C-alpha positions in Angstrom: 102.1 116.3 35.5 99.2 117.4 33.6 97.3 121.3 34.3 93.9 120.1 34.2 92.9 124.2 34.8 95.1 125.0 31.5 93.2 122.4 29.6 89.6 123.4 30.8 90.5 127.0 29.3 91.9 125.9 26.2 88.4 124.6 25.6 86.8 127.5 26.7 88.9 129.5 24.0 87.9 127.1 21.3 84.1 126.8 22.5 84.1 130.9 21.7 85.8 130.9 18.5 83.2 128.1 17.5 80.1 130.6 18.7 81.8 133.5 17.1 82.5 131.7 13.8 78.8 130.6 13.4 77.6 133.9 14.3 79.8 135.3 11.3 78.0 132.8 9.1 74.7 133.8 10.2 76.1 137.7 9.5 77.7 137.2 6.4 74.6 135.0 5.1 76.5 131.8 4.6 73.8 130.6 7.1 70.5 131.9 6.2 67.4 131.8 8.4 65.8 128.8 8.7 68.6 126.9 7.4 69.6 123.9 8.7 72.7 123.7 10.5 75.2 121.0 9.5 75.8 118.2 11.3 77.7 117.9 14.4 80.1 115.8 12.9 80.7 117.9 9.9 80.6 120.9 12.1 83.3 119.0 14.5 85.6 118.9 11.4 85.2 122.2 9.9 86.1 123.5 13.2 88.7 121.1 14.5 87.2 120.8 17.8 86.1 117.5 19.7 82.3 117.1 20.0 82.0 118.2 23.7 83.2 121.5 23.0 81.0 121.7 19.8 78.1 120.9 21.8 78.6 123.7 24.7 79.1 126.2 21.7 75.5 125.1 20.2 74.3 125.2 23.6 75.5 128.6 23.9 73.4 129.4 20.4 70.4 127.7 21.7 70.2 129.6 24.8 71.1 133.2 22.9 68.3 132.7 20.4 70.5 132.5 17.3 69.9 128.5 17.0 66.4 127.1 17.2 66.4 123.3 18.1 64.1 121.0 15.7 64.7 117.8 16.8 66.9 115.9 19.2 70.0 116.6 16.6 68.4 119.5 14.5 69.1 122.8 14.9 68.2 125.6 12.5 69.2 129.4 12.2 66.6 131.5 13.8 64.3 133.8 11.5 65.1 136.9 14.1 68.2 138.3 12.0 69.1 140.4 14.7 69.4 137.6 17.1 73.2 137.0 16.4 74.0 141.1 17.0 72.1 141.0 20.1 73.4 137.7 21.6 76.9 139.2 22.2 75.3 141.5 24.9 73.2 138.5 26.3 76.1 136.4 27.2 77.1 138.7 29.8 77.4 135.7 32.1 80.0 135.9 35.1 83.5 134.3 33.2 84.1 132.4 36.7 80.6 130.2 35.8 82.3 128.5 32.8 85.2 127.8 35.1 83.0 126.1 37.6 81.7 122.6 38.2 78.0 122.5 40.1 77.6 119.6 42.8 73.6 119.3 43.4 72.7 117.8 46.3 69.2 116.2 47.2 66.6 119.3 48.8 66.6 117.5 52.3 67.7 114.6 54.3 65.5 112.2 56.4 67.0 112.1 59.8 68.6 115.4 59.9 72.3 116.4 60.1 73.5 113.6 62.1 71.6 111.1 60.0 73.7 108.2 58.2 72.9 109.5 55.0 73.9 112.9 55.6 77.4 111.5 56.4 77.5 109.6 53.3 76.7 112.8 51.1 79.0 114.9 53.0 82.2 112.6 52.5 81.4 112.3 49.0 80.6 115.8 48.4 84.1 116.6 50.2 85.9 114.5 48.2 84.6 116.2 45.1 85.4 119.4 46.5 88.9 118.2 47.7 89.7 117.2 44.2 88.5 120.2 42.3 90.5 122.4 45.0 93.6 120.4 44.0 92.5 121.6 40.3 92.0 125.1 41.3 88.4 124.7 39.8 85.5 126.7 41.4 82.7 124.3 42.8 79.1 125.7 43.1 77.1 123.6 45.5 73.2 123.9 45.4 70.4 122.5 47.5 67.7 121.7 45.2 65.5 122.7 48.1 66.1 126.3 47.7 66.5 126.6 44.0 63.8 126.3 41.2 63.7 124.4 37.9 64.2 128.0 36.0 67.3 129.2 37.9 68.8 125.8 36.9 67.7 126.4 33.3 69.6 129.4 33.1 72.7 128.2 34.7 72.7 125.3 32.4 72.9 127.5 29.8 75.8 129.4 31.2 77.6 126.3 30.4 79.6 125.3 33.4 82.2 123.0 33.5 79.9 119.8 34.5 77.8 118.7 37.0 78.4 116.0 40.0 75.7 114.4 41.8 77.0 112.9 44.9 73.8 111.0 46.0 70.9 110.5 44.5 67.5 110.1 46.5 63.8 109.1 45.7 60.9 111.2 45.7 60.6 114.6 45.7 64.2 114.6 46.4 65.1 112.9 43.1 67.8 114.9 41.2 68.1 112.9 38.0 65.4 115.4 36.3 67.0 118.6 36.9 70.7 116.8 36.0 69.0 116.4 32.5 68.4 119.8 32.1 72.0 120.0 32.2 72.8 117.1 29.9 70.3 118.2 27.3 72.2 121.7 27.7 75.4 119.9 26.6 77.0 120.0 30.2 78.6 116.9 30.8 77.1 115.1 34.5 78.5 112.3 36.5 76.9 110.6 39.2 77.5 108.2 42.1 75.3 105.3 42.6 74.0 102.1 40.6 70.4 103.6 41.1 68.9 102.2 37.7 67.5 105.8 37.0 71.3 106.8 36.5 72.4 104.6 33.7 72.1 107.7 31.1 74.8 109.5 33.1 78.5 108.8 33.5 78.6 107.4 37.0 80.6 106.2 40.2 79.4 102.9 41.6 80.5 101.6 44.9 81.3 97.8 44.4 79.3 96.2 46.7 79.6 93.2 45.4 83.1 92.6 46.2 82.7 94.1 49.6 80.1 92.1 50.5 82.2 89.0 49.6 85.0 89.8 51.3 82.8 90.2 54.4 81.2 87.2 54.4 84.4 85.0 53.6 86.1 87.0 56.5 83.3 85.8 58.9 83.6 82.1 57.6 87.4 82.3 58.1 86.3 83.0 61.6 85.1 79.6 61.9 81.4 81.0 61.9 79.3 78.1 60.1 75.5 79.5 60.8 75.2 83.0 59.4 72.3 84.7 59.2 71.7 88.0 57.7 69.4 90.5 59.8 68.3 93.4 58.0 65.5 95.9 58.2 62.8 96.0 56.2 62.2 97.4 53.3 65.8 96.6 51.7 64.8 96.1 48.3 67.6 98.4 46.8 70.5 97.6 44.3 72.9 97.5 47.2 71.3 95.0 48.7 70.7 92.8 46.0 74.2 92.9 45.1 75.0 92.1 49.0 72.9 89.2 48.6 74.5 87.7 45.9 77.9 88.0 47.0 77.4 86.3 50.6 75.3 83.3 49.0 78.5 82.6 46.6 80.7 82.9 49.6 78.4 80.7 51.6 78.2 78.1 48.9 81.9 78.2 48.2 82.4 77.1 51.9 79.8 74.2 51.7 77.4 76.0 54.2 73.8 76.1 54.5 72.2 79.5 53.2 69.7 80.9 55.5 66.7 83.0 54.5 67.0 86.6 55.6 65.7 87.6 59.1 63.9 91.1 59.1 63.1 93.4 61.7 61.1 97.2 61.3 63.2 100.1 60.4 63.8 102.5 62.8 64.5 106.1 62.0 68.0 107.1 62.9 69.8 108.5 65.0 68.2 107.8 68.8 69.4 110.0 71.4 68.0 108.9 74.3 68.1 105.9 76.7 64.2 105.1 76.6 64.1 105.1 73.0 67.0 102.9 72.6 65.4 100.4 74.9 62.3 100.6 73.5 63.5 99.7 69.9 66.0 96.9 71.2 62.9 95.2 72.8 61.3 95.0 69.3 64.6 94.0 67.7 64.8 91.3 70.4 61.3 90.0 69.6 62.2 89.4 65.8 65.7 87.8 66.6 63.5 84.9 68.6 62.9 83.0 65.5 66.0 83.2 63.7 68.0 82.2 67.3 65.4 79.3 67.5 65.8 77.9 63.8 69.4 78.4 62.9 71.3 79.0 66.1 73.2 81.4 64.6 77.1 81.9 65.3 77.1 85.3 63.4 74.7 88.0 62.5 75.1 90.0 59.5 74.0 93.7 59.9 72.6 95.7 57.0 75.0 98.8 58.2 77.0 99.8 61.4 73.9 101.3 62.7 72.2 98.6 63.5 74.7 97.0 65.5 73.9 98.5 68.9 70.4 97.4 68.8 71.3 93.8 67.9 74.2 93.4 70.4 71.6 95.0 73.3 69.0 92.7 71.8 71.3 89.6 72.3 71.7 90.7 75.8 68.3 90.5 76.4 68.4 86.8 75.5 71.1 85.8 77.4 73.9 85.8 74.7 77.1 87.9 74.9 77.7 89.7 71.6 80.8 89.8 70.1 81.7 86.6 71.7 78.9 83.8 71.5 77.7 85.5 68.2 79.6 87.5 65.9 78.7 91.0 64.6 79.2 92.2 61.0 78.3 95.8 60.0 78.5 97.8 56.8 79.6 101.4 55.8 82.4 101.6 58.5 80.8 104.6 60.8 80.3 102.7 64.0 82.5 104.8 65.9 80.3 108.1 65.2 76.8 106.4 66.0 75.1 108.4 69.0 73.6 104.6 69.8 76.8 103.5 70.9 76.4 105.8 73.9 74.2 102.9 75.3 75.3 99.8 73.7 79.3 100.2 73.1 80.0 96.7 71.4 81.9 97.1 67.8 81.1 95.0 65.0 83.9 92.4 64.6 84.3 93.3 60.8 82.6 96.3 58.7 83.1 97.5 55.3 84.0 100.5 54.0 82.9 102.2 50.7 85.4 104.8 50.3 83.0 107.7 49.8 85.7 110.6 49.9 87.4 108.7 47.3 84.6 108.0 45.3 84.1 111.4 45.1 87.6 112.3 43.9 86.9 109.8 41.0 83.6 111.4 40.3 85.6 114.4 39.5 88.2 112.4 37.6 85.5 110.8 35.5 83.9 114.3 34.9 87.1 116.0 33.4 87.8 112.6 31.3 84.6 113.9 29.7 85.5 117.3 29.2 88.8 116.6 27.7 87.5 114.0 25.2 89.4 111.3 26.9 86.2 108.8 26.7 83.9 107.2 23.7 80.3 108.6 23.4 78.8 105.9 25.7 78.0 106.3 29.2 81.0 105.3 31.7 80.7 103.4 34.7 83.4 103.7 37.1 83.4 100.8 39.6 85.4 101.8 42.7 86.4 99.1 45.2 85.1 98.8 48.8 87.8 97.9 51.8 87.0 95.4 54.4 87.7 96.7 58.1 88.5 94.7 60.9 88.1 95.8 64.6 90.8 95.0 67.0 88.4 95.0 69.9 84.6 94.1 70.1 84.0 96.3 73.0 86.1 99.6 72.8 86.6 102.4 70.2 90.1 101.2 69.0 88.6 99.7 65.5 90.3 100.5 62.3 88.3 103.7 60.8 89.2 105.1 57.7 
C-alpha cells in the first residue's frame, strides 16, 4: 500500500533543498547577477531530482524575485543582490498550502443549484474531494466568481500540490486562462472533459463513444428498427459529435436506416410549475409531428434524461403511449432526480451513467501520477468508461440508479 502524503512531503523536502541550494550559489558568487541559469536538464542532474520538483523550486525563486524569466525556458539571476537574502522572509506562506490541491469551479452555473449542470459538477467535485480525503490531502475549493486574477497568481506562486478543474464552461466562466496561471508557475493541472481547449492539460474524458454505442445497440436489441435522435438545439458539442458517430455505427452494423436528427428548441431547466411544463410539452409535440409522420419511429433517443418527461408528455398528446408504443432512451442517468417527473412519471427504458464521481477520483489519481513523476512529459488523456443503465419499469421510480 502506498502512502501518497509521505511521498508528497518527500517531494516538498526535495523542492526546499533545491531552493536553498540555488540561493546559496547566488550568495557565494557561483551564480552571478545577470548570469543565465543552467538548463533544467542539467539542474535536475546536479540536484538529483525530477523535472516536476525542479520546476516547482524554480517557480518559488521566480516569485521571490531571485530569478528572472527571459523566455519560456530561460532564467537569469536577478541583479538585486539582496533578493536572495530577503526571499526567506517573503516565503512565509502557510505550510499547508503546499500540501493542498486547488479545485477551480466556474463562477456560476446556469439554471441555479438544481440545474443538471450543477449536479454533474457536484458529483465530479465530490469524487475529487473524497479521493483527496483518502490521501489525507487538503482541498481548497475556489469559485472564480469570488476571486480575482491577482489572488490566483499569488496562490500559484505559493506552490500548491496541484489544480483540479471538474468542469470547463464557456464564455465568462471559462477557467482555462486561470488554469494556465498555475501551469505556467509549474503547478500540475488536471481537467475533466473533451473540450478542445483542454488539450494543453492532463485530463480525464468520459467515453461518450462507447457509451452511446452500447445505448444504441441495447435499443436495437429490444427490436427497434426506426430510431430517431430527438435533440434540443443547438447540440454542436464534442460529446454529441461522439454520440452521433457511435449511433451511426450501431445502426449501420444492424443494417437499419439512419434517420437525420430531429430537433426541438432548448428549454432552460428545471421547470417547477405545471403551466410552464404543459407549454413546453406543446412545443415539443409540434416538433415531433414531422419525425412521427416521416419515420414512424419505434424509439426516440433523447440528449439527456431531463428531456424524457417532455417527450413522453408530447407523445401522449399525439395519442401514443410512451415506453410502450415508442421506447424512450435518455442519457446521464439522473432522471429520478428531475423535477419534471412530478408532471410526467414515464422513465426512460435505458440511460447511460457517465460515472462522474469516479471521474473525480480518476482526476486525483492522474494528478498524483504527474506530481510523483510517473508520467512522460507529454500531456495525458485518460478515458473513463460509461455504464449502460436499464430501468426495470417504464412508469415508476424503481430503475437502477448508480
